[in-house]
Residue frames as qw, qx, qy, qz and C-alpha x, y, z in Angstrom:
[[0.449, 0.583, -0.198, -0.647, 145.39, 117.39, 114.43],
 [0.251, 0.316, -0.866, -0.296, 146.85, 114.22, 112.87],
 [0.161, 0.131, 0.936, -0.284, 144.59, 112.06, 114.99],
 [0.464, 0.514, 0.378, -0.614, 141.41, 113.81, 113.87],
 [0.422, 0.521, -0.507, -0.542, 142.49, 113.42, 110.22],
 [0.147, 0.159, -0.973, -0.077, 142.95, 109.66, 110.67],
 [0.279, 0.310, 0.777, -0.471, 139.61, 109.35, 112.48],
 [0.490, 0.568, 0.041, -0.660, 137.83, 111.26, 109.69],
 [0.361, 0.431, -0.725, -0.398, 139.55, 109.12, 107.02],
 [0.032, -0.004, 0.988, -0.151, 138.64, 105.95, 108.90],
 [0.396, 0.431, 0.560, -0.587, 134.99, 107.05, 109.22],
 [0.484, 0.568, -0.254, -0.615, 134.82, 107.92, 105.51],
 [0.252, 0.306, -0.893, -0.213, 136.33, 104.57, 104.53],
 [0.169, 0.150, 0.912, -0.341, 133.96, 102.70, 106.86],
 [0.474, 0.505, 0.296, -0.658, 130.96, 104.53, 105.46],
 [0.439, 0.504, -0.533, -0.519, 132.03, 103.72, 101.88],
 [0.120, 0.137, -0.983, -0.019, 132.43, 100.04, 102.69],
 [0.290, 0.299, 0.753, -0.510, 129.05, 99.94, 104.44],
 [0.515, 0.538, 0.015, -0.668, 127.24, 101.60, 101.51],
 [0.383, 0.410, -0.741, -0.368, 128.87, 99.19, 99.06],
 [0.024, -0.005, 0.981, -0.190, 127.93, 96.20, 101.21],
 [0.415, 0.408, 0.541, -0.607, 124.29, 97.34, 101.53],
 [0.522, 0.538, -0.266, -0.606, 124.04, 97.91, 97.78],
 [0.268, 0.295, -0.898, -0.188, 125.55, 94.50, 97.05],
 [0.165, 0.136, 0.907, -0.364, 123.23, 92.75, 99.51],
 [0.474, 0.470, 0.311, -0.676, 120.15, 94.48, 98.10],
 [0.614, 0.562, -0.310, -0.458, 120.97, 93.52, 94.53],
 [0.307, -0.345, 0.886, 0.031, 122.24, 90.07, 95.30],
 [0.575, 0.164, -0.592, -0.541, 121.26, 87.29, 92.92],
 [0.102, -0.049, 0.936, -0.333, 120.44, 84.95, 95.81],
 [0.602, -0.130, -0.403, -0.677, 117.25, 83.05, 95.11],
 [0.119, -0.029, 0.903, -0.413, 115.27, 81.20, 97.71],
 [0.606, -0.116, -0.380, -0.689, 112.04, 79.36, 96.92],
 [0.126, -0.045, 0.907, -0.398, 110.07, 77.35, 99.46],
 [0.588, -0.140, -0.435, -0.667, 106.88, 75.39, 98.79],
 [0.185, -0.034, 0.872, -0.453, 104.76, 73.70, 101.44],
 [0.572, -0.076, -0.476, -0.664, 101.77, 71.60, 100.37],
 [0.150, -0.036, 0.878, -0.452, 99.85, 70.09, 103.30],
 [0.021, 0.463, 0.881, 0.092, 96.33, 68.71, 103.58],
 [0.044, -0.791, -0.482, 0.373, 95.06, 72.13, 104.67],
 [0.097, 0.921, -0.062, -0.372, 97.21, 74.76, 102.93],
 [0.765, 0.365, 0.152, 0.507, 99.51, 75.44, 100.02],
 [0.239, -0.918, 0.056, 0.312, 102.22, 78.00, 100.77],
 [0.723, 0.458, 0.076, 0.513, 104.73, 79.48, 98.33],
 [0.330, -0.897, 0.056, 0.289, 107.52, 81.69, 99.67],
 [0.761, 0.370, 0.086, 0.525, 110.33, 83.26, 97.69],
 [0.273, -0.849, 0.115, 0.439, 113.14, 85.73, 98.17],
 [0.721, 0.409, 0.344, 0.440, 114.77, 87.04, 95.01],
 [0.357, -0.034, 0.131, 0.924, 116.66, 89.88, 93.36],
 [0.166, 0.619, 0.384, -0.665, 114.59, 93.07, 93.58],
 [0.128, 0.356, -0.496, -0.782, 115.10, 93.60, 89.84],
 [0.121, -0.164, -0.929, -0.310, 112.66, 90.72, 89.23],
 [0.168, 0.353, 0.631, -0.670, 109.83, 92.35, 91.22],
 [0.427, 0.399, -0.134, -0.801, 108.15, 93.88, 88.17],
 [0.417, 0.170, -0.806, -0.384, 108.21, 90.60, 86.25],
 [0.098, -0.174, -0.927, 0.319, 106.80, 88.74, 89.26],
 [0.266, 0.407, 0.423, -0.765, 104.00, 91.27, 89.71],
 [0.449, 0.345, -0.403, -0.719, 103.15, 91.28, 85.99],
 [0.326, 0.048, -0.928, -0.173, 102.97, 87.48, 85.97],
 [0.036, 0.300, 0.814, -0.496, 100.68, 87.42, 89.02],
 [0.359, 0.433, 0.129, -0.817, 98.40, 90.08, 87.50],
 [0.442, 0.272, -0.646, -0.560, 98.29, 88.10, 84.24],
 [0.234, -0.026, -0.970, 0.058, 97.53, 84.85, 86.11],
 [0.041, 0.409, 0.751, -0.517, 94.63, 86.26, 88.13],
 [0.205, 0.023, -0.324, -0.923, 92.90, 88.14, 85.29],
 [0.172, 0.769, 0.248, 0.564, 90.37, 89.75, 85.20],
 [0.513, -0.841, -0.100, 0.137, 91.52, 90.80, 88.67],
 [0.561, 0.543, -0.271, 0.563, 94.77, 92.63, 89.34],
 [0.644, -0.637, -0.283, 0.316, 96.75, 93.40, 92.47],
 [0.555, -0.395, 0.088, 0.727, 99.86, 95.37, 91.59],
 [0.322, 0.928, 0.186, -0.006, 100.07, 98.86, 90.14],
 [0.160, 0.888, -0.402, 0.157, 103.74, 99.62, 90.88],
 [0.775, 0.171, -0.537, 0.284, 106.93, 97.70, 91.62],
 [0.111, 0.333, -0.536, 0.768, 107.15, 99.67, 94.84],
 [0.690, -0.403, -0.173, -0.575, 103.84, 98.28, 96.16],
 [0.017, 0.206, -0.889, 0.409, 103.84, 96.48, 99.47],
 [0.686, -0.231, -0.366, -0.585, 100.98, 94.03, 99.94],
 [0.013, 0.051, -0.913, 0.405, 99.79, 92.10, 102.97],
 [0.564, 0.101, 0.036, -0.819, 96.26, 91.15, 102.00],
 [0.375, 0.190, 0.907, -0.008, 93.78, 88.32, 101.67],
 [0.327, 0.315, -0.274, -0.848, 92.00, 88.73, 98.35],
 [0.602, 0.309, 0.718, -0.162, 89.07, 87.08, 96.61],
 [0.068, -0.153, 0.629, 0.760, 89.11, 86.72, 92.82],
 [0.545, 0.119, -0.199, -0.805, 86.12, 86.87, 90.48],
 [0.678, 0.015, -0.691, -0.251, 85.93, 83.04, 90.48],
 [0.724, -0.617, -0.017, -0.307, 85.70, 83.06, 94.34],
 [0.799, 0.098, -0.374, 0.461, 89.32, 81.94, 94.82],
 [0.362, -0.910, 0.085, -0.184, 90.48, 83.35, 98.15],
 [0.850, 0.040, -0.217, 0.479, 94.18, 83.52, 98.95],
 [0.410, -0.864, 0.015, 0.293, 96.73, 85.48, 100.98],
 [0.669, 0.536, -0.030, 0.514, 99.52, 87.55, 99.41],
 [0.410, -0.847, 0.076, 0.330, 102.38, 89.27, 101.19],
 [0.726, 0.435, 0.171, 0.504, 104.72, 91.01, 98.78],
 [0.157, -0.919, 0.137, 0.334, 107.46, 93.59, 98.88],
 [0.518, 0.748, -0.406, -0.090, 110.34, 94.22, 96.46],
 [0.295, 0.491, -0.810, 0.130, 112.36, 90.98, 96.38],
 [0.141, -0.028, 0.904, -0.404, 110.02, 88.99, 98.65],
 [0.592, -0.074, -0.371, -0.712, 106.78, 87.09, 98.11],
 [0.162, 0.022, 0.935, -0.314, 104.50, 84.82, 100.10],
 [0.583, -0.052, -0.365, -0.724, 101.30, 83.26, 98.73],
 [0.127, -0.011, 0.934, -0.334, 99.06, 81.01, 100.77],
 [0.575, -0.119, -0.391, -0.709, 95.78, 79.31, 99.91],
 [0.480, -0.117, 0.724, -0.482, 93.51, 77.43, 102.29],
 [0.167, 0.039, -0.891, -0.419, 92.53, 74.22, 100.48],
 [0.003, 0.409, 0.880, -0.242, 89.45, 73.64, 102.62],
 [0.173, 0.655, 0.306, -0.669, 87.97, 77.09, 101.87],
 [0.311, 0.568, -0.406, -0.645, 88.65, 76.88, 98.12],
 [0.925, 0.290, 0.090, -0.230, 87.75, 74.50, 95.33],
 [0.807, -0.139, 0.415, 0.396, 90.26, 72.08, 93.85],
 [0.543, 0.662, 0.270, 0.440, 90.25, 74.18, 90.66],
 [0.109, -0.973, 0.086, -0.186, 91.14, 77.30, 92.68],
 [0.698, -0.576, 0.378, 0.196, 93.95, 75.46, 94.45],
 [0.771, 0.173, 0.420, 0.446, 95.33, 74.21, 91.14],
 [0.321, 0.878, 0.152, 0.322, 95.11, 77.71, 89.63],
 [0.291, -0.918, 0.262, -0.070, 97.21, 79.20, 92.43],
 [0.787, -0.334, 0.452, 0.255, 99.62, 76.25, 92.44],
 [0.701, 0.471, 0.339, 0.415, 100.13, 76.56, 88.66],
 [0.106, 0.964, -0.022, 0.244, 100.69, 80.31, 89.07],
 [0.528, -0.763, 0.368, 0.061, 103.36, 79.63, 91.72],
 [0.824, 0.005, 0.439, 0.358, 105.09, 77.08, 89.47],
 [0.494, 0.745, 0.208, 0.398, 105.20, 79.74, 86.74],
 [0.210, -0.956, 0.172, -0.114, 106.66, 82.22, 89.23],
 [0.747, -0.451, 0.421, 0.249, 109.42, 79.74, 90.05],
 [0.736, 0.362, 0.375, 0.433, 110.23, 79.41, 86.36],
 [0.206, 0.926, 0.058, 0.312, 110.41, 83.19, 85.97],
 [0.423, -0.858, 0.290, -0.029, 112.69, 83.56, 88.99],
 [0.812, -0.238, 0.444, 0.294, 114.99, 80.74, 87.85],
 [0.624, 0.645, 0.201, 0.391, 115.53, 82.43, 84.46],
 [0.441, -0.722, 0.037, 0.532, 118.66, 84.47, 85.01]]
């Protein structure tokens, strides 16, 4: 009887620690931004606090007007999209994670600069804490 009580208490304590750890990891303020700019492609990758997802999505929607991608902060995207100005780029997004890639050879210099400027703005938003 005593043994089963200690096992139950141990399981309850372990579960509590695990739930706290998962919650802490999910809401961590760790920020990771990676930019790769080669002759062929420009790639922007970031991992950030999920609380910033709405701000990131709003900024992207504002930057690509009159187009829009995101309707909800719970959206998951893995899509290649073409804007009204014929800019074609890849977006993979989920809460707390973002990847944007543009093929420089398939897009104009102005399109490349538009996406690059948008990514620089995203970095500024994510660095504001």
